[in-house]
N, CA, C and O of each residue as an XYZ file, in Angstrom:
400
protein
N     145.888     33.097   -210.273
C     146.643     33.909   -209.346
C     147.920     34.391   -210.042
O     148.648     33.589   -210.628
N     148.186     35.675   -209.980
C     149.368     36.241   -210.619
C     150.627     35.905   -209.837
O     150.630     35.835   -208.608
N     151.684     35.703   -210.592
C     152.986     35.444   -209.982
C     153.959     36.496   -210.490
O     153.850     36.978   -211.617
N     154.892     36.832   -209.651
C     155.927     37.767   -210.061
C     157.214     36.978   -210.275
O     157.404     35.922   -209.672
N     158.094     37.487   -211.129
C     159.357     36.776   -211.351
C     160.259     36.829   -210.118
O     160.201     37.760   -209.315
N     161.081     35.810   -210.001
C     162.078     35.749   -208.931
C     163.456     35.716   -209.574
O     163.726     34.910   -210.464
N     164.316     36.605   -209.107
C     165.708     36.627   -209.540
C     166.556     36.244   -208.334
O     166.492     36.890   -207.288
N     167.339     35.202   -208.487
C     168.236     34.786   -207.412
C     169.589     35.431   -207.712
O     170.283     35.045   -208.652
N     169.944     36.409   -206.905
C     171.183     37.145   -207.118
C     172.384     36.225   -206.926
O     172.291     35.190   -206.266
N     173.511     36.617   -207.512
C     174.714     35.781   -207.548
C     175.163     35.335   -206.154
O     175.492     34.165   -205.959
N     175.180     36.251   -205.187
C     175.608     35.872   -203.835
C     174.630     34.888   -203.199
O     175.040     34.008   -202.442
N     173.339     35.030   -203.501
C     172.344     34.095   -202.974
C     172.544     32.712   -203.588
O     172.385     31.700   -202.905
N     172.892     32.662   -204.869
C     173.175     31.370   -205.506
C     174.347     30.688   -204.807
O     174.335     29.476   -204.595
N     175.348     31.471   -204.456
C     176.504     30.932   -203.744
C     176.093     30.413   -202.363
O     176.551     29.356   -201.930
N     175.227     31.163   -201.678
C     174.710     30.725   -200.378
C     173.993     29.383   -200.500
O     174.193     28.479   -199.688
N     173.158     29.272   -201.526
C     172.374     28.046   -201.732
C     173.299     26.868   -202.004
O     173.110     25.785   -201.450
N     174.297     27.076   -202.854
C     175.252     25.994   -203.144
C     175.967     25.547   -201.870
O     176.121     24.349   -201.630
N     176.399     26.502   -201.059
C     177.108     26.159   -199.816
C     176.204     25.364   -198.873
O     176.645     24.381   -198.277
N     174.953     25.778   -198.735
C     174.020     25.060   -197.865
C     173.739     23.663   -198.411
O     173.709     22.692   -197.655
N     173.533     23.562   -199.724
C     173.279     22.240   -200.317
C     174.492     21.333   -200.153
O     174.336     20.141   -199.887
N     175.700     21.877   -200.308
C     176.912     21.078   -200.096
C     176.977     20.575   -198.655
O     177.300     19.415   -198.402
N     176.666     21.470   -197.720
C     176.663     21.083   -196.309
C     175.672     19.947   -196.066
O     176.004     18.951   -195.422
N     174.455     20.102   -196.586
C     173.437     19.083   -196.342
C     173.659     17.822   -197.162
O     173.182     16.755   -196.775
N     174.360     17.909   -198.269
C     174.648     16.683   -199.024
C     175.603     15.797   -198.236
O     175.579     14.576   -198.384
N     176.443     16.400   -197.401
C     177.309     15.603   -196.515
C     176.495     14.875   -195.455
O     176.946     13.869   -194.906
N     175.300     15.375   -195.164
C     174.411     14.747   -194.182
C     173.554     13.648   -194.816
O     172.894     12.883   -194.113
N     173.571     13.577   -196.137
C     172.804     12.563   -196.858
C     171.970     13.196   -197.963
O     171.535     14.343   -197.857
N     171.758     12.433   -199.013
C     171.021     12.950   -200.163
C     169.607     13.390   -199.801
O     169.119     14.393   -200.321
N     168.954     12.660   -198.927
C     167.581     13.015   -198.574
C     167.519     14.377   -197.890
O     166.591     15.148   -198.132
N     168.489     14.676   -197.049
C     168.497     15.963   -196.353
C     168.709     17.091   -197.357
O     168.032     18.117   -197.293
N     169.631     16.907   -198.268
C     169.884     17.911   -199.299
C     168.647     18.119   -200.180
O     168.310     19.249   -200.532
N     167.985     17.030   -200.526
C     166.763     17.118   -201.340
C     165.641     17.833   -200.581
O     164.894     18.613   -201.171
N     165.522     17.572   -199.281
C     164.495     18.248   -198.475
C     164.778     19.744   -198.383
O     163.854     20.556   -198.421
N     166.053     20.109   -198.263
C     166.426     21.519   -198.236
C     166.015     22.179   -199.560
O     165.385     23.237   -199.564
N     166.372     21.553   -200.662
C     166.016     22.074   -201.987
C     164.503     22.195   -202.146
O     164.010     23.200   -202.656
N     163.771     21.179   -201.711
C     162.315     21.191   -201.846
C     161.683     22.317   -201.034
O     160.776     22.998   -201.513
N     162.162     22.515   -199.802
C     161.591     23.590   -198.990
C     161.925     24.950   -199.595
O     161.081     25.846   -199.613
N     163.124     25.104   -200.080
C     163.510     26.363   -200.712
C     162.638     26.645   -201.935
O     162.209     27.779   -202.148
N     162.380     25.624   -202.729
C     161.507     25.770   -203.901
C     160.109     26.186   -203.484
O     159.508     27.051   -204.121
N     159.581     25.587   -202.428
C     158.250     25.955   -201.936
C     158.208     27.414   -201.483
O     157.235     28.123   -201.742
N     159.251     27.849   -200.817
C     159.294     29.246   -200.365
C     159.365     30.187   -201.561
O     158.697     31.221   -201.568
N     160.152     29.851   -202.563
C     160.223     30.697   -203.762
C     158.855     30.781   -204.445
O     158.471     31.840   -204.940
N     158.133     29.680   -204.472
C     156.775     29.691   -205.040
C     155.867     30.617   -204.238
O     155.105     31.395   -204.811
N     155.950     30.531   -202.917
C     155.156     31.391   -202.052
C     155.490     32.863   -202.291
O     154.591     33.694   -202.422
N     156.781     33.181   -202.348
C     157.190     34.562   -202.559
C     156.768     35.070   -203.928
O     156.468     36.253   -204.085
N     156.743     34.199   -204.908
C     156.294     34.581   -206.245
C     154.819     34.946   -206.254
O     154.409     35.852   -206.979
N     154.025     34.255   -205.461
C     152.579     34.522   -205.401
C     152.228     35.649   -204.439
O     151.285     36.402   -204.680
N     152.982     35.767   -203.351
C     152.666     36.742   -202.295
C     153.942     37.469   -201.855
O     154.382     37.289   -200.719
N     154.528     38.265   -202.703
C     155.825     38.870   -202.373
C     155.792     39.847   -201.201
O     156.819     40.087   -200.566
N     154.638     40.404   -200.914
C     154.554     41.374   -199.824
C     154.004     40.769   -198.531
O     153.703     41.502   -197.589
N     153.870     39.456   -198.476
C     153.316     38.792   -197.292
C     154.278     38.832   -196.106
O     153.855     38.691   -194.959
N     155.547     39.021   -196.374
C     156.560     39.073   -195.326
C     156.886     40.540   -195.062
O     157.111     41.309   -195.997
N     156.910     40.920   -193.798
C     157.178     42.317   -193.445
C     158.625     42.695   -193.756
O     159.519     41.849   -193.744
N     158.835     43.972   -194.033
C     160.185     44.496   -194.234
C     160.894     44.476   -192.887
O     160.369     44.969   -191.889
N     162.082     43.904   -192.870
C     162.849     43.801   -191.623
C     163.726     45.043   -191.417
O     163.812     45.574   -190.309
N     164.371     45.496   -192.491
C     165.184     46.709   -192.446
C     165.441     47.164   -193.870
O     165.495     46.346   -194.789
N     165.600     48.475   -194.057
C     165.777     48.991   -195.413
C     164.616     48.535   -196.273
O     163.460     48.839   -195.978
N     164.922     47.804   -197.340
C     163.892     47.195   -198.190
C     163.900     45.673   -198.080
O     163.136     44.993   -198.764
N     164.757     45.147   -197.227
C     164.937     43.697   -197.123
C     163.865     43.059   -196.258
O     163.553     43.523   -195.162
N     163.314     41.975   -196.793
C     162.352     41.142   -196.073
C     163.057     39.823   -195.748
O     163.868     39.342   -196.540
N     162.756     39.246   -194.601
C     163.408     38.010   -194.172
C     162.369     36.929   -193.938
O     161.490     37.073   -193.088
N     162.473     35.847   -194.694
C     161.546     34.719   -194.582
C     162.311     33.519   -194.031
O     163.158     32.960   -194.728
N     162.027     33.114   -192.789
C     162.719     31.935   -192.245
C     162.202     30.644   -192.891
O     161.033     30.529   -193.260
N     163.106     29.695   -193.008
C     162.706     28.366   -193.455
C     162.066     27.665   -192.267
O     162.373     27.972   -191.116
N     161.192     26.740   -192.547
C     160.471     26.061   -191.473
C     161.276     24.919   -190.849
O     161.302     24.766   -189.627
N     161.930     24.122   -191.694
C     162.586     22.913   -191.197
C     164.106     23.007   -191.154
O     164.770     22.067   -190.716
N     164.658     24.114   -191.597
C     166.103     24.307   -191.604
C     166.406     25.662   -190.973
O     165.599     26.585   -191.089
N     167.547     25.802   -190.311
C     167.849     27.052   -189.606
C     168.412     28.143   -190.527
O     169.455     28.731   -190.242
N     167.714     28.400   -191.621
C     168.138     29.392   -192.609
C     167.050     30.435   -192.796
O     165.869     30.195   -192.543
N     167.494     31.605   -193.253
C     166.597     32.718   -193.524
C     166.850     33.178   -194.950
O     167.997     33.336   -195.368
N     165.766     33.391   -195.697
C     165.858     33.893   -197.064
C     165.643     35.400   -197.004
O     164.609     35.875   -196.536
N     166.625     36.135   -197.481
C     166.505     37.585   -197.561
C     166.144     37.971   -198.985
O     166.728     37.464   -199.942
N     165.178     38.871   -199.121
C     164.808     39.301   -200.464
C     164.290     40.727   -200.445
O     163.876     41.258   -199.414
N     164.331     41.320   -201.619
C     163.805     42.661   -201.833
C     162.777     42.569   -202.950
O     163.059     42.047   -204.028
N     161.594     43.077   -202.684
C     160.547     43.144   -203.703
C     160.605     44.544   -204.289
O     160.276     45.523   -203.620
N     161.027     44.629   -205.547
C     161.286     45.919   -206.172
C     160.810     45.899   -207.614
O     161.208     45.039   -208.400
N     159.963     46.845   -207.950
C     159.437     47.004   -209.309
C     158.870     45.703   -209.873
O     159.134     45.346   -211.021
N     158.091     45.001   -209.058
C     157.399     43.807   -209.516
C     158.249     42.562   -209.634
O     157.834     41.586   -210.259
N     159.437     42.578   -209.041
C     160.337     41.424   -209.098
C     160.843     41.128   -207.689
O     161.200     42.044   -206.949
N     160.873     39.851   -207.321
C     161.473     39.416   -206.067
C     162.952     39.143   -206.343
O     163.296     38.284   -207.155
N     163.812     39.884   -205.658
C     165.258     39.696   -205.780
C     165.742     38.998   -204.512
O     165.799     39.609   -203.445
N     166.089     37.721   -204.630
C     166.614     36.980   -203.484
C     168.075     37.385   -203.326
O     168.901     37.136   -204.204
N     168.380     38.017   -202.188
C     169.725     38.537   -201.963
C     170.586     37.618   -201.111
O     171.810     37.756   -201.094
N     169.962     36.684   -200.406
C     170.752     35.778   -199.591
C     169.931     34.661   -198.993
O     168.722     34.786   -198.797
N     170.612     33.567   -198.707
C     170.044     32.437   -197.975
C     171.091     32.117   -196.914
O     172.067     31.412   -197.170
N     170.863     32.654   -195.714
C     171.878     32.627   -194.677
C     171.451     31.777   -193.487
O     170.269     31.677   -193.157
N     172.441     31.175   -192.861
C     172.221     30.465   -191.607
C     171.684     31.477   -190.601
O     172.258     32.553   -190.438
N     170.598     31.143   -189.932
C     169.917     32.085   -189.053
C     170.729     32.592   -187.889
O     170.416     33.653   -187.349
N     171.757     31.881   -187.479
C     172.551     32.296   -186.346
C     173.636     33.314   -186.673
O     174.363     33.746   -185.778
N     173.756     33.705   -187.942
C     174.848     34.594   -188.339
C     174.561     36.067   -188.115
O     175.481     36.882   -188.184
N     173.335     36.430   -187.854
C     173.004     37.848   -187.739
C     172.578     38.398   -189.091
O     172.499     37.666   -190.078
N     172.307     39.690   -189.121
C     171.708     40.276   -190.328
C     172.646     41.193   -191.087
O     172.239     41.798   -192.079
N     173.889     41.313   -190.649
C     174.823     42.223   -191.308
C     175.000     41.895   -192.788
O     175.070     42.801   -193.619
N     175.071     40.626   -193.118
C     175.279     40.241   -194.507
C     174.082     40.640   -195.371
O     174.268     41.093   -196.500
N     172.863     40.480   -194.864
C     171.695     40.902   -195.617
C     171.705     42.416   -195.829
O     171.360     42.908   -196.904
N     172.102     43.139   -194.793
C     172.145     44.595   -194.876
C     173.139     45.030   -195.942
O     172.872     45.980   -196.679
N     174.264     44.363   -196.038
C     175.291     44.678   -197.025
C     174.820     44.408   -198.450
O     175.275     45.066   -199.386
N     173.924     43.458   -198.624
C     173.505     43.034   -199.959
C     172.325     43.810   -200.537
O     171.780     43.402   -201.563
N     171.923     44.884   -199.932
C     170.830     45.679   -200.491
C     171.315     46.376   -201.762
O     172.503     46.662   -201.918
N     170.381     46.639   -202.656
C     170.744     47.393   -203.873
C     169.770     48.502   -204.114
O     169.907     49.244   -205.086
């Protein structure tokens, strides 16, 4: 099965660090579970980048299953660009701002 590369954009890396810091305060196991689920989603997106519908513009939004976060990404020229990992209750303005 072919996989496409995933690029985690700088702002998305910052989002991930903030979420991991938050969950590390809840305990190492919670932080590890967050990381593991995020890794699984990145693997899924690498194999099936178009499986998630476009939400607006070119941005696709993939919710996490066990955490209240949404992964925003753009599939462009054979590469998945992760633009954000945001708390689901924040709305979509930040994802809209991060399009390229």
